[in-house]
N, C-alpha and C positions, 0 to 999 in steps of 0.2 A: 504493498499500499504507498502512496506517496505520502511522505513526510508531512505535518502539518506546519501550517508557517505562523510564529507568535504573533497577538492580535495586541493591539492596544487595549482594548475591554473586550469581553465575549459576553454577548447576551445568549441564553439559553431556552429554546422553545420545545418544542415537539416535532422532531425530524416527520415527515408522514411521503415523502419523496425521494429517492437515494439520490447520491450526486453530489458534486462539489464546484464549486461555483463563484465568482468574484470580479468586482467591478463598482461602480459608481449606483447609487442607491438613488432612487427617485420615488417618491411617497404618490399612490392614490390620491384623486383631488378629492376633499371632501363634497360633503349632500349641499345641495342648495339651502342657504339660509333664508329662512322664513319670514319676507318683510313685517312689519307691526298689522293687526287686521286695518282691514279697511271698509267702511260701513256698504253694504249690500243695496242698490238703488235700484234694480234690475234684475230679479229674481232666477227669471227664465233665460236673460243673456249669461245672467253668469254659473249657473249650474252647465250651460251647453258651455260655456269654456273649462269647465271642472270636469267635464265629461268626456270633451276634447282629448285634457292633458293624459286620460288613463286610453283614449285612445290611441296615441301615437307614441303613446309608454308600449302599449300591444303590438301595435306595429314594426316598432325598431325591434322588439323582442321576437316576433315572428321572422322580420328579413335574417338577424342573426342569427336566427335557428336555422334558415334555409341555406345559407353560408358553411354552419358549420359541418367540417369535416370527419369530426369523431361522433358516431354516432348517440354517444353518454352525451358526451356536452347537449347534443341535438335534442336530444328526450327530457335533459334539465330547465333547455329554453323553452325548451313546446309548453311545458308544463307550467312553467313561469308567463309565458304570455296568456294562456288560459285565465291565469287567476286575475292579472291586467283585464281581462274582458269578463269577468264574470257578474254576470247582474246583479247578487246579490252585493257586490265591495258599490257597484254602481245605486242603487239603490242608496248604500249609506252614503257616498255622496253626499246625493239627492236630497236627505233627509238634513243631512247638516249645512247645505247653501240654505234650506228654505228656515233653518234653526235661526239663519243670522249670518254666518260666517260664507267668507270670501272663496274663492275657488281652490286656490293655495291649502289657506287652513280646511276647510272642508274634506279635503285629499288628503291632507297630515292625521288628523283626526281617523278618518274611516279606516286607512291603512291599521294608525294604532292598537287601534277596537280590534278589527280583523285579526293583528298580530296576536293578539292575548287572548284573540278565542283559537288559534291553532296551538299557542304552546300550552293552553292549559287542556287540548285534548289531545296532548301527547303523542305519543306515537309517529306515524306517518305525519300525521298534522302540523308536529310540533317541529320534522325535518325542512319543513316549506313556509317556516315563518320567517326566516332569514330573507325569505326571495321578495316580500313584501316591503321589504327595507327599501328592497332594490325600486321597485315597480313603482314606493312613495317617493322616491328621489327624483325618478323620470320624469312620473307623473306632475308631479310637480315642476322639474325644470320645466317642460312642457307647457303649462299652465303659466306660467311666468312669464315665458315667451326668452330663456335659458338655453344655453348648450344643453346637453345631456351631460352624464357625470361620464366622465371616458380616463383611459388609461395614458399617463405623460407621453408625448413624444419628446427627450431630450436631444434628438438627431444620431445617436449613438445607444448602441447595446449599453446594460443598466438590469440593476435587481430592481424589483417592483415591490414593495412593501405598501400593506393600505391594513387599516383595522380590521377590514375582514375583506373578503373581494365574494362580486356576486358572478353567476354565471357566466351571464352577459359580457362581464369585465376581463374573463380569461377563455372565451372561447374563442376568439380568433387574434388570439396571441402568438407574435411570430417568436418561436422558440432560438430566432439566430438573430434576436434583438431585447427579449425578454430573456436574463438570463438564469433568472429563480425566482422566487416566489418569500416575501416573509410579514407572517400577518400576526396580528396582535391576538386574534379571535380562533376558532373553530377546532374543529379534533381531529382525529385521522378520518374519519369517514364523511369528514365535509364536503359540499360540492369542491373546494379550492383542494380539498386531499386528490380527489378522484380526476379532479383534471388534468393537475398538474401532474399526477400519471401518465396518465394518458396522452399529455407534449413531453413527455421524456423531461421535466423541468426540478431541479431541486427543490427539495419547497421543506419551509420551517412554518407553522405553526402553534397558535398557544405562547409566541412571544413577547414577552411582555416589554415595552420600551423601543420596540421597532419603530413605531412610528415618532418615536422621539428622535431620530438619527437622522441628519440633516441635509437635506438634497446636498448629492456631489460629493459626499462622504464615500470613501474607495472601504469596500467590505467584502468578507467572504462569509460564503453559505454553505452548510453542511447539511445535505439533507437526511445523511445516516443519524449524526451525533445529535443534530439539533441544536449545535452552535453557528453564531451571527456572530464573527469577528468585528469593529468597530474600526474604524479610522488606522486601516492596513499599510497604506499605501501605493501608491500605486508601480510599483516593482513588487510588490510583495503580492498582487492583485496579478500581475502580467503571468507570474508564475505557476499563481495558480490554476486563472486559464490554461494556459501550457499543457500545466501536468494534466487537467479534465479531459483535454483536446483529445493526447496520446491515449488515455485510458478508454474513452470512447472508441477512435478507432478502431483500439488491442477488441473490446468488444465485438465491433462488427463484425469481423473475422470469424467469429468466434462459430463455431458448428456443431452438428450432431444431438444425438439422445441425453438427457440426462445422465448424470455419474459421478461419483466423488472418484479423488484420484487416485484410487485402488482399485477402480472399476463397481463400485455395489451400483448397481441403476438406482436412478430415483426420477421418473417422470415426470414431465416439464410440460403444462399443459395451459388452457389459453381459457381467461373468462371473457364472454361474450353474450349480448343480447340479440342479436342477430347476425345470418352471415353479411351482414353491409361491416361487422365490427372485424370479420378476418384482412390481415392485411401482408400482402405481398413479402416474401422476405424473410417471416418469420417463422425459424425454424421449432416449432411447436410439433407435437406428439401426439396431439389432437384435442378435444372439449375437457375440459373438468368442470367447466357450469355456465351450462346454456340455460340463460334467463329467461327462460318461456313467457313471464308475464309478459313482457316488453311486446309481446303483438296482442294481448287484452287491455292494457292504458287505455285512456280517454275515450274510451266508448261505449255507449250507451248500451248495445245488447252484445253479445259472448260472438267471439270470431265463428265461423263456419267451419266444420270437421274438414270440409276443401281448403281455406285459408289455414286453418293448422297443420294440416298434414305437410302443406306446399310447404308453409317456415320450417319445417320442422327436416323432410325431406332436404330442403338446400342446401343445410348443414351437414349433414349428412352425408352430401353427395362429397361434399369439401373435403372432407377427411376418408377414404378409402380404406379402409381395413385398419382404422385406428378407432381408439377408446373417446365417447361423446356423451359424455355425462348430460342427462338431460332433466333437470329441476321441474318440478310439475309447481303450477301454479303460486307465486309466494304473496299472497296480496289477501285482502281482508279490512278490518274495520282502524287499523294501523295505515295499510294499503288500499284505500278505498276505489273500491270499481262500481262505476253508478250499476250496472245491470245483474250484482250481486242481490243489490236490496237489504244489504245487514245492515239492521238497528246501530243508531250510536253507541259507544259505553263510554265509559265512567274513565276506563284506565285500556287504551285500545291497545297500549304492547303488548298488555297482559291478556288480551281477551282472544276470539277468533281472529286466527291470523294463520297465511300457513296451507296445511296439512289439517287442519281446525275447522274450517273452512267445510271441509265435506262432511261433517258433522249432521251441516243444516242443508246442504245443498249437495248429496251426493253427486248428480248427475252431471253436475264442472267436472269434478273430478275423471269422472268414468271416461265423458266425452274426450277427455287431453288424451287419455293413456289409451281409446280405441284409436285417435290421431296419430299419436307419437309410433302406436304398433303397424301403423299401414306404411308410416315412412318408413320403417326399421326394417318390414318385408321386403320392402323395393330398394334397398340399401345396400352396399357390401361393408359399410363401416361394423363397427362394434356399438352398436346403440347402450347406453347404461340409463336408467331413469330414478334419479331418487328424489324422495320428499321432502318439503323442508317444514322448520318447527315440529318436526317429529319429538314426544315425549318420553314414552313409554314404552315398555317390548311391544304391550297390545296394539297400541298403533302400530310399531314399524311390523308385527306378525297380518293386520289388517290391508296396510299399503302391501305389502309384498304378496298378498294371495291376489289381491285384484291386478297387480300388474303380468304376475305370474301365468294368471286365467287368461291372460292375451298374449301369451308366446312372449311374453320379453324376460330375459333368461335372466340378465345382471341387472338385480335390485338392490336399490342403496336406501339407508334416510341421512338427514341432515344432522348436525349435532349441533346442536344453537343454544339449549339449554342447561344448566348444569345436570338436571335429572340424567340426562342423554349421556353426557360424560359417565358421569358415577356408574351408571348401568350398558356401558357398551359390552360389556361382554355378554349382557341378556342380548341387547339389540341383533347381536350382531348370529346369535341361536337363529332368529328370523328374517335378515338381509345379508346380503355379501359382500358388502361394502358399507363405511363408513366416510363422510364428507364433513369435516368439521368447519363449520363457520364462525370465525373466529371476531369478526364485527358483532353478531348478535352475541356471540357465546359473552366477550368480554363483558359486555350492557347488561347481562344479566347475573353472569356472575357477581358484577361488581355494584349493582344497583344504578349504575349511572345509563344516563341518557346519552345516546351517542351523539348529541347536537348542541348536550353542554360543555361551553369551552372552558369553563372553570373545573370540568373531570374532566378535561383531555390527559392528565395525568394516568386517572383510571383507568381509560381505555386503550393505555399503552399495551402494543401486543410482547412488548417484553414482560409485563410485569408476573412474576414467578407462578403468582397462583393460578393464573392462564397457562402459563404452560404445564404444570402439575397434570391440571385435566385432559388435556392434549395427550402427556404422557402416558395417562389413564387408559385413551383412547386408543393408542398406537400400541400400548402393552396387549389388550384385548384384541387386536387384530393379528398383532403375532403369535398370538397363544392359537387362535385357531388356520393360521395362514390364508388369512383376510386382507385385502387390502384396507388402508386408509388415510385418505387424503389433506390437503388443506386446500381451502379454497376462499379463504377471505385474505384480508389485504396482509395478513402478515405475511404472505408466504411471497410477496412481494420486495424482502427484504434479505438482500443480498448474504448479511450477516446472518441474521436469525433464520436465513435457509438452513445454515448448516446445523443449529440445533435443533432444527424442527426435524431435519433426517437423523441427526443423533439422538432425538428420541424415539425414533421408530415409525416416522410417517412416509410412507411409502412414494407418495404424488406430490406436486406443487401448482397450483394454478393461480395464474394471474394475466395483467392486462401483456398485451404484446410488446409492450416496450423493455417491459421489466426480464422480459425471459433470459437476452445476455449476458446479464448483469450475474443475473442468481445461477446461470449454468457458469459462468465461470468463478463463480464462489465455490461449488461444490467440485470442480473439479482441480481445484487448489487444495483440496480438504480429503483426506482420508475417509474412513469411515471411523476409525478408532480415536482423530481428530473433534468429528463430529459430535461421537459419545461424548466427548471428553468437554466440550464446548456446552454440549448438555447436560450435565453433572455442573458445571462452572454456572449455569443460567440457574436452574431450578435450587442450587444454594445460596444463591443471592436473596438478600433480605427485600430489592426493592428493584425496579427497571433501571435506573440508571447503573446500579450495582451491576448487576447481570451486563447492561450492551457493556460495560467499562470493562469486566474480569475478560468477556467474550474476546472483544478488539485484542487486549495487550497480547491475547496468543496467536491473534490473526498473521 
């Protein structure tokens, strides 16, 4: 590994997208300031001005979505545009104007009200709350005739800092200009994290003090350690950038299946939402997580049997003879789909979601399994199917029965709640494999909302308690000779990948851009070294100590 360059001061956050970068720092422009309230003399005209602000915000978000090359970014922006165009939000703005507020203040108040409603709902709704901040800023700017908030343009490559980053701000970032991202808020599963990894940008979130760095200051960013070095000087920054480019070029030449230095095989797989997510030139060994719910989002009716079969067949055709793991619908009250017709819940993250939806609407799962089976029958791929939010051996047995009755031979369960991890051995009596979703497993293990920036440290994938649960699952798989993979964001961390393999994980699934670095990290460690790394991480008191102990032996 390259030697670190000393910094005058080091800020620390949570590294959520690996890699190193250095350059001058520039802050994201702040939100538009509200002027003093003005009396409303023409209510109809003021309502029209407020609605136009929302319409312009929705239109701009939709345009950005249409231009987005990355499918994950496009999905996020389309959802954000839909919120801006939501009739309920418009009605709320209308009510505020009729109560005497001018357009800008009406938009601000209505968005704040809806934001609080989403936060109170929890789960998926809470994840969307930060989107309203961006919608508010854009709509207020439009109502006031101001430019839309955006990314600075200093005329040379730079490192971007912000309180937080909205999807619309990151979706069209040019990695050749923006070298890294650093935010004060956010967590390992935030939109910033998802999009930074998709763009291949080093990124650090939950970094207090980041926006206090003066524009033009030379800084370094380490997306692995979460360290941000300030005022390092131009010469040191240039050396870091040369090292980073050399490392990127070296990784770009790597190929072949995943394996340790002594030849122990570890499948390197992709996380995708559709066939559009597959990137040319990425030498993955299959798909470890096909998020089938993207076919269902933003629909008033369920996709037809033909639509589902076609979507599944397209991905299977892309990997002839390879493993493709299809996750059945991961939705419910925390990821609402209108056609499901599920009632609101007090705590949706702990309610009817994932496989639990089939308790109320078994026909939705049966229809999906029928389509997967038909697509599989016409394919040369090796289709595997798994259910999300499996909690008990009984649920695993029921899902396996339904899938196997349709001729699907490789049936698995997602491990996302501690109960499933603690009874992994019993789950494997019913299914053929386990896939660990570290994002949700962290959330439920530490009782920490995935979008709560103040709790980002609890959601760190290096938490020893989380690693202990992963070890339990891997040991259960080893005992019965069945595979156990990781498809959460933890799999994309090259250093942590060595720990996971040392724990006994047999496959790692991640975004396409993460594959080269993970492949390289495994190729430079023997299985014995990976096991030693796992012992160090498990023995640590906290994530920082775990990461530091393993890195010292890197």
